[in-house]
Structure formats: C-alpha cells, structure tokens
N, C-alpha and C positions, 0 to 999 in steps of 0.2 A: 645685891647690886653688881658685885664683881662678876657673877655668872652672866648677867645681861651684857656687860662690856665684852666678854669673850665671844658671845654669839654675834654681836654686831661686827666685831673685827673679823670673824670668820666669814660672814656673809659678804662683806664689801669686796674682798679679793675675788670671790666667786662671781659677783656681778660684773666686775671689770673684765674678767676672763670671757664671759658670755658676750659682752659687747665687742670684744676684739675678734671673737670667732665669727660673728655674724656680719662684720664689716665687708662690703663688697669691693672687689678690686675693679678699677676702671677698665672698660673694654679695651682690647688691644687696638693699637693704631696701625700696626704693620702686619705683615704676613707674607704669603707666597702666592704668586700668580703662576699659572701653568700654560704653556703652549703645547699642543699635542699633535704629533705626527700620526699617532695611533690612538684615537679617543677611547678605546676599550681597555687600555692599559690600566692596571690597578696601581694606585699610588699609596705608599705607606710612609708615614712620618713617625720617626722614632719607634719603629716596629709595630705601629698601630695603623690599621687600614683607614685611610682618609676618604677613599672613594675611587670611582673611575675618573680618569683624566678629564673626560668630557664634562663631568659634574663640577670639577675644580677649575676648569678653564674660564677665561673671561675676566671682566673687571672686578667682580666680587672676590675672586680668589679664595684663599683659605686664611682667615684671620688667626694670628698667633701672637702671643706675647713675645717681647724681645728675647733673643737667645739663639743658641746654635741648635740646628735640627739636621737629622740625617733623613734624607728623602730617598726612597727606593721606588723604582718603576718596574713592575713585574708583569710578564705576559708569556703564556706557554709558547715555546718555540723561538723565544727571543732571549738574548742575554739580559740579565738584570742590570738596570742602570742605577748607579749610586751617585748622589750629589750631597755635599755638605753645604748647608745654607745658614748664613748668619743674618737673622731677622732683626731689624731695628724698628724705628718708628715709621719706616717706609716699607713699601712692598718690594720684594725681590722676585725676579722672574726666573723660572726654571723651564728649560725646553726639554720636553719628553720626546725623544726620538730613538726608539729601541732598534737594536741591530739584530737581525735574524741569526739564529744558530744555523750554520751550514748543515744541510741534510745529511752529509756523510759523518757528521759529528754526533748525530742523534742515534742512540742505541735503540734497537728494536728487539723485543723479546722473542 
C-alpha cells in the first residue's frame, strides 16, 4: 500500500504542471500602429523582422503584449531609424520616415 501512495503523490504534481503549461495567455490588447512615408521599408521589432511597413500600417497594426520594444526601420540607401516603444493596453503609433544617406557618403567599390 505504501508503494501506491508514492505513485499517486508523484503523478499529481506532474498533472498540475501539465495544466499550467497548456494554459493560454489572453490575446494582447495593445500594440504598435505604423505610418509609412516609404512603404517598402523593413520593420524589425526586438531584432526580429515584423514585415514591410505597408503590411503593418493601418488600423490593425502589430498586436503585442504590454512591454518595451525596440523598433528599427531599415532600407538600403537610408539611415536606420530606431524607436523605443512602451506598449500598454492601448496602441502606440510610430511614424516611419527614413532619411536618405547623402550620395557622397556612400562608398563605391
């Protein structure tokens, strides 16, 4: 009988752990909306490609959990734009307006 008690006590914590791991988090309520002066600019959030600015612009935006995010806008021939965004339960708007690199500053091989 003592052996059976040990098995039951061992299985119960395992079952609780599985239940915790499969619980779904609620969907995010906030995120980032983008306005784009150059729609083909690539947008990165925390060093991960989120998509082209044209895909992320509009009312839908990019839904994210609350927290701080580093947004980068990259496009060849333009300076990289960096923005730190603090997302809450509302949407924040980021204006993507890249500045061209002057032609004389670009090295040619």
